[in-house]
C-alpha positions in Angstrom: 44.2 -24.0 8.5 42.2 -20.8 7.8 40.1 -23.1 5.2 39.5 -25.8 7.9 38.2 -23.0 10.3 35.9 -21.7 7.6 34.5 -25.2 6.9 33.8 -25.7 10.8 32.2 -22.4 11.0 30.0 -23.0 7.8 28.9 -26.5 9.3 27.8 -24.8 12.6 26.1 -22.1 10.8 24.1 -24.6 8.7 23.2 -26.6 11.5 21.8 -23.6 13.4 19.9 -22.5 10.5 18.5 -26.1 10.1 17.3 -26.1 13.7 15.8 -22.7 13.2 13.8 -23.8 10.0 12.4 -26.8 12.0 11.5 -25.2 15.2 11.6 -21.4 14.9 8.1 -20.6 13.4 6.7 -17.5 14.8 3.4 -17.5 16.4 1.5 -16.1 13.3 2.8 -19.0 11.3 1.8 -21.5 13.8 -1.7 -20.0 13.9 -1.9 -20.3 10.0 -1.0 -23.9 9.7 -2.4 -25.3 12.9 0.7 -27.1 14.0 1.1 -25.6 17.3 -0.5 -28.3 19.2 2.4 -30.5 18.9 1.2 -33.1 21.6 -2.2 -34.3 20.5 -3.7 -37.7 21.1 -7.1 -38.6 19.6 -9.3 -41.3 20.7 -12.7 -42.1 19.0 -15.7 -42.7 21.4 -17.3 -46.1 20.7 -20.8 -45.4 20.8 -23.3 -46.5 18.0 -24.4 -46.0 15.3 -27.7 -47.8 15.9 -30.7 -49.0 13.7 -34.2 -49.5 15.2 -36.2 -52.7 14.7 -39.5 -52.2 13.1 -41.2 -54.1 15.9 -42.1 -52.5 19.2 -39.9 -54.9 21.2 -36.3 -55.5 20.3 -34.5 -58.5 21.6 -31.0 -57.0 20.8 -28.4 -55.5 23.1 -25.3 -53.6 22.5 -23.2 -56.4 20.6 -24.7 -58.7 23.2 -26.2 -61.6 21.2 -24.7 -64.1 18.9 -26.9 -63.2 15.9 -26.4 -59.5 15.9 -24.2 -59.7 12.9 -27.1 -61.4 10.9 -29.4 -58.8 12.2 -27.2 -56.0 10.9 -26.9 -57.7 7.5 -30.7 -57.6 7.2 -31.0 -53.8 7.6 -33.8 -52.7 5.3 -33.8 -49.2 3.7 -36.9 -48.4 5.9 -34.8 -49.0 9.2 -34.1 -45.8 10.9 -30.4 -45.1 11.3 -29.3 -43.1 14.4 -26.0 -41.3 14.9 -24.4 -40.3 18.1 -22.1 -37.1 18.2 -21.4 -33.7 19.9 -20.3 -35.1 23.2 -19.8 -33.2 26.4 -17.7 -34.2 29.3 -17.3 -33.8 33.2 -15.9 -35.3 36.0 -18.2 -37.5 38.1 -18.5 -35.9 41.7 -18.5 -39.3 43.3 -15.5 -41.0 41.8 -13.8 -38.4 39.6 -14.1 -40.4 36.5 -14.9 -38.8 33.1 -18.6 -39.0 32.3 -20.6 -37.4 29.4 -23.6 -36.9 27.5 -24.1 -37.1 23.6 -26.8 -36.3 21.1 -28.5 -39.1 19.3 -30.4 -38.6 16.2 -31.0 -39.6 12.6 -30.7 -36.3 11.5 -27.1 -35.7 10.2 -24.9 -33.7 7.8 -24.6 -34.6 4.4 -20.8 -34.9 5.0 -21.4 -38.0 7.2 -20.2 -41.0 5.2 -18.0 -42.6 7.9 -20.1 -45.6 8.6 -20.8 -48.7 6.5 -24.1 -50.8 6.9 -22.5 -53.5 9.0 -21.3 -50.8 11.7 -24.9 -50.4 12.8 -26.1 -52.2 15.8 -29.5 -52.8 17.5 -30.0 -51.8 21.1 -33.1 -52.4 23.4 -32.9 -48.8 25.0 -32.8 -47.2 21.7 -35.7 -49.2 20.4 -37.9 -48.4 23.4 -37.2 -44.8 23.1 -37.6 -44.4 19.3 -40.3 -46.9 18.5 -42.9 -45.1 20.5 -42.9 -42.7 17.8 -44.6 -42.5 14.4 -42.0 -43.7 11.7 -42.0 -40.5 9.9 -40.9 -38.6 13.1 -38.2 -41.1 14.3 -35.5 -39.9 12.0 -35.8 -36.5 13.4 -36.0 -37.2 16.9 -33.1 -35.7 18.9 -32.5 -37.3 22.4 -29.6 -37.7 24.9 -27.5 -40.6 26.2 -25.6 -40.5 29.4 -22.3 -42.5 29.4 -19.2 -43.4 31.6 -15.9 -43.3 29.7 -14.5 -46.3 31.5 -17.8 -48.3 30.9 -18.2 -47.6 27.1 -19.9 -48.9 24.9 -22.6 -49.1 27.7 -24.8 -46.1 28.0 -28.1 -45.0 29.2 -30.8 -43.3 27.3 -32.5 -40.4 28.9 -36.2 -40.7 27.8 -37.0 -37.3 29.3 -36.1 -35.1 26.4 -38.8 -36.3 23.9 -42.7 -36.2 24.0 -45.6 -38.4 22.7 -47.1 -35.2 21.7 -45.6 -34.0 18.6 -45.6 -30.3 17.5 -46.6 -29.7 13.8 -43.9 -28.7 11.6 -43.5 -25.2 11.0 -40.8 -22.6 10.3 -40.4 -22.2 14.1 -40.1 -25.9 15.2 -39.5 -27.8 12.0 -39.6 -31.7 12.5 -36.4 -32.0 14.5 -37.7 -32.3 18.2 -36.3 -33.2 21.4 -33.1 -32.0 23.0 -30.3 -30.7 20.8 -26.5 -30.7 21.6 -26.5 -31.1 25.4 -23.7 -30.0 27.6 -23.0 -31.5 31.1 -21.5 -29.1 33.6 -21.0 -28.8 37.5 -23.0 -26.5 39.5 -23.2 -26.4 43.3 -21.4 -29.6 43.7 -23.9 -31.5 41.1 -24.0 -32.5 37.5 -26.5 -30.7 35.4 -27.5 -30.6 31.7 -27.9 -27.8 29.4 -29.5 -28.1 25.9 -31.8 -26.6 23.3 -35.4 -28.1 23.4 -37.6 -28.2 20.2 -41.1 -29.6 20.7 -43.7 -30.1 23.3 -43.0 -29.0 26.8 -46.2 -27.8 28.3 -46.6 -26.0 24.9 -44.8 -26.1 21.6 -41.5 -24.4 22.4 -38.1 -23.6 21.0 -36.0 -22.6 24.0 -32.8 -23.3 26.0 -33.4 -25.5 29.1 -31.3 -26.9 32.0 -32.2 -30.0 34.2 -30.3 -31.5 37.0 -28.6 -34.8 36.2 -30.2 -37.1 38.7 -32.7 -39.9 38.6 -35.6 -40.3 38.3 -35.6 -38.1 35.2 -38.9 -36.2 35.0 -40.1 -33.7 32.6 -41.3 -31.6 35.3 -37.7 -31.0 36.4 -36.8 -29.2 33.2 -36.3 -25.4 33.6 -37.0 -23.3 30.5 -34.6 -20.4 30.2 -35.5 -16.9 29.1 -33.8 -13.6 28.6 -34.8 -10.1 27.2 -35.0 -9.8 23.3 -34.6 -13.6 22.7 -33.8 -14.6 19.2 -36.0 -17.0 17.4 -33.0 -19.5 17.7 -31.3 -19.6 20.9 -28.5 -22.2 21.1 -25.0 -22.8 22.5 -25.0 -20.8 25.7 -22.0 -21.8 27.7 -22.7 -22.2 31.6 -20.3 -21.5 34.5 -20.6 -20.8 38.0 -19.6 -17.9 40.1 -20.2 -17.6 43.9 -22.9 -20.4 43.9 -24.9 -18.7 41.0 -25.4 -19.9 37.5 -24.0 -17.6 34.6 -24.0 -18.2 30.9 -21.6 -16.8 28.1 -24.5 -15.7 25.9 -22.5 -14.2 23.0 -18.7 -13.9 22.4 -18.3 -10.6 20.5 -19.5 -8.7 22.3 -19.0 -11.0 25.3 -22.2 -10.9 27.0 -22.8 -12.6 30.2 -26.2 -13.8 31.7 -27.1 -14.5 35.3 -29.9 -17.0 35.7 -32.5 -17.5 38.5 -33.5 -21.0 38.3 -36.6 -20.4 40.4 -38.1 -18.5 37.4 -35.6 -19.4 34.5 -35.1 -15.8 33.9 -31.5 -14.7 32.8 -30.5 -11.2 33.2 -28.0 -9.5 31.0 -25.4 -8.5 33.7 -22.0 -7.9 32.0 -20.9 -6.9 28.5 -17.4 -6.3 27.0 -15.8 -6.5 23.6 -12.0 -6.9 23.7 -11.9 -8.8 20.6 -14.1 -6.6 18.3 -11.1 -6.1 16.1 -9.6 -9.5 16.3 -9.3 -11.6 13.1 -11.5 -14.4 14.5 -14.6 -12.0 14.4 -14.3 -12.0 10.4 -16.3 -15.4 10.7 -19.6 -16.0 12.5 -18.7 -17.2 16.0 -20.9 -19.1 18.5 -20.7 -20.8 21.8 -19.2 -24.3 22.4 -17.8 -26.1 25.6 -18.4 -25.1 29.2 -15.3 -23.3 30.5 -12.9 -24.8 33.0 -11.2 -22.8 35.8 -7.4 -22.4 36.0 -5.0 -20.3 37.7 -2.3 -17.9 35.7 0.1 -15.5 37.2 -1.8 -15.9 40.6 -5.3 -15.2 39.3 -8.2 -17.2 38.2 -9.5 -17.4 34.6 -11.7 -19.7 32.5 -10.5 -21.6 29.6 -13.1 -22.5 27.0 -13.9 -23.3 23.4 -16.2 -21.9 21.0 -16.9 -22.3 17.2 -16.7 -20.6 13.8 -19.4 -21.2 11.3 -19.7 -20.9 7.7 -22.7 -22.3 5.5 -21.3 -21.7 1.9 -20.1 -23.5 -0.2 -20.3 -26.3 2.3 -21.3 -26.2 6.0 -18.2 -25.6 8.1 -17.7 -25.8 11.8 -14.2 -25.3 13.4 -13.1 -24.5 17.1 -10.9 -22.0 18.8 -9.9 -21.6 22.4 -10.1 -18.4 24.5 -9.6 -17.2 28.0 -11.8 -15.0 30.1 -11.6 -13.7 33.8 -13.1 -15.7 36.4 -14.4 -12.5 38.0 -16.7 -9.7 36.8 -16.8 -8.3 34.2 -15.7 -11.8 32.7 -14.0 -10.2 29.8 -11.9 -12.0 27.3 -8.1 -11.7 27.9 -6.6 -14.1 25.3 -8.0 -15.8 22.1 -6.8 -18.3 19.5 -7.2 -19.0 15.9 -9.5 -21.9 14.6 -7.8 -25.2 14.4 -8.4 -28.6 12.9 -9.1 -31.4 15.4 -8.7 -34.3 12.9 -5.4 -34.7 11.0 -7.5 -35.6 7.8 -9.7 -32.8 7.0 -13.4 -32.7 8.2 -15.7 -29.7 7.4 -17.7 -30.1 10.7 -15.7 -30.4 13.9 -17.8 -29.2 16.9 -16.1 -29.0 20.1 -18.8 -29.4 22.9 -16.7 -30.7 25.9 -13.6 -29.4 27.7 -11.8 -30.5 30.8 -8.3 -30.1 32.5 -6.6 -33.3 33.4 -6.1 -34.1 37.1 -2.6 -32.9 37.0 -3.7 -29.7 35.3 -1.2 -30.2 32.4 -3.4 -31.3 29.7 -6.5 -29.9 28.0 -9.2 -32.6 27.2 -11.7 -31.9 24.7 -14.7 -34.0 23.1 -15.9 -33.1 19.7 -18.5 -34.2 17.3 -17.0 -35.0 13.8 -19.1 -34.6 10.6 -22.4 -34.7 12.7 -22.0 -38.5 12.9 -19.4 -39.8 15.3 -17.3 -38.6 18.4 -13.6 -38.2 19.5 -11.9 -37.1 22.5 -8.5 -35.3 22.4 -5.8 -34.3 24.6 -3.4 -31.2 24.1 -0.7 -29.6 26.3 -2.2 -26.8 28.2 1.1 -25.0 27.8 0.7 -25.5 23.9 -2.7 -24.1 23.9 -2.0 -21.1 26.0 1.2 -20.2 24.1 -0.8 -20.2 20.9 -3.2 -17.6 22.2 -3.1 -13.8 21.3 -3.4 -11.4 24.3 -6.3 -8.9 23.8 -6.4 -7.4 27.1 -4.1 -6.7 30.2 -4.0 -9.3 32.9 
């Protein structure tokens, strides 16, 4: 009898132990192996890649002609190959559907080996935009496409962001010209685009810009942004709105907040805090990523956003991490997470450039560029994301 009781006790003990071993990881363990986002769904965005015809007028449309396969097979080494990545997302104010902007360029990372020759397609819009420039410039041109998620692979090329007047290559501008890594965001009830412009904009410039996302697109609508003591390379500011005014997260550690006057383009340094100065994430270089989304926690409003880490040696590596900051001044960081892998199969470059909450508020939707050559959208449980973050300040 005693022996039977002992056996039953041992079975119960082993069962409890096995459950603990499967589910009882502490927070540090989960941060280390990136398994804390248990409910993840990944979908690739079907945009591009494209090749350009050597002629000025292309008759191809997106997979729209029977001869497209033959055309792809005849791609010559001299044909320009263009990739679409680093997507940013927002909700359309008219119908609530997801819309986005992406970067399109021939300038890619060495890691990009995702596509075969037969994956490249011709497109009239792309040809019209790219073939107006000299052949040696086409590969480095960086422009923007606008798309609606439920209408892909259809999209619109925004011809606004490139100029027939090309600035000479130098250490300031390089040959990569046009808009880099656009972000779409809502401000005063309308969609806007933020980006980084290299090239001719009244003068040869290298600066952050914003423009309302409305037709007709006109270069005169671009607003160049500036702030005191600007660095030679200003990228990845993260826009958000507070009381009808435009603000940006300029730096993450310290957490520097700019307030911008759109009539002049000047952005003042208005708040500065540094709750994460001793956090492990600051051991890497960290920079901006996706515009934040507002949510409520314990009766108070916060922004959830996503930034990136950067390492250039031995290979270029970009990874993402979530953090939360107050939705009221001084907009300081209250929670932060560790970097994580978007893709299950490792990719050195994963750049998160878009973030939304699902309509029911239960999911975090992110859009990311992978390997500087293609794009994905992912969904995570908001509860999983928040439970993975470390507290760095009182609520």
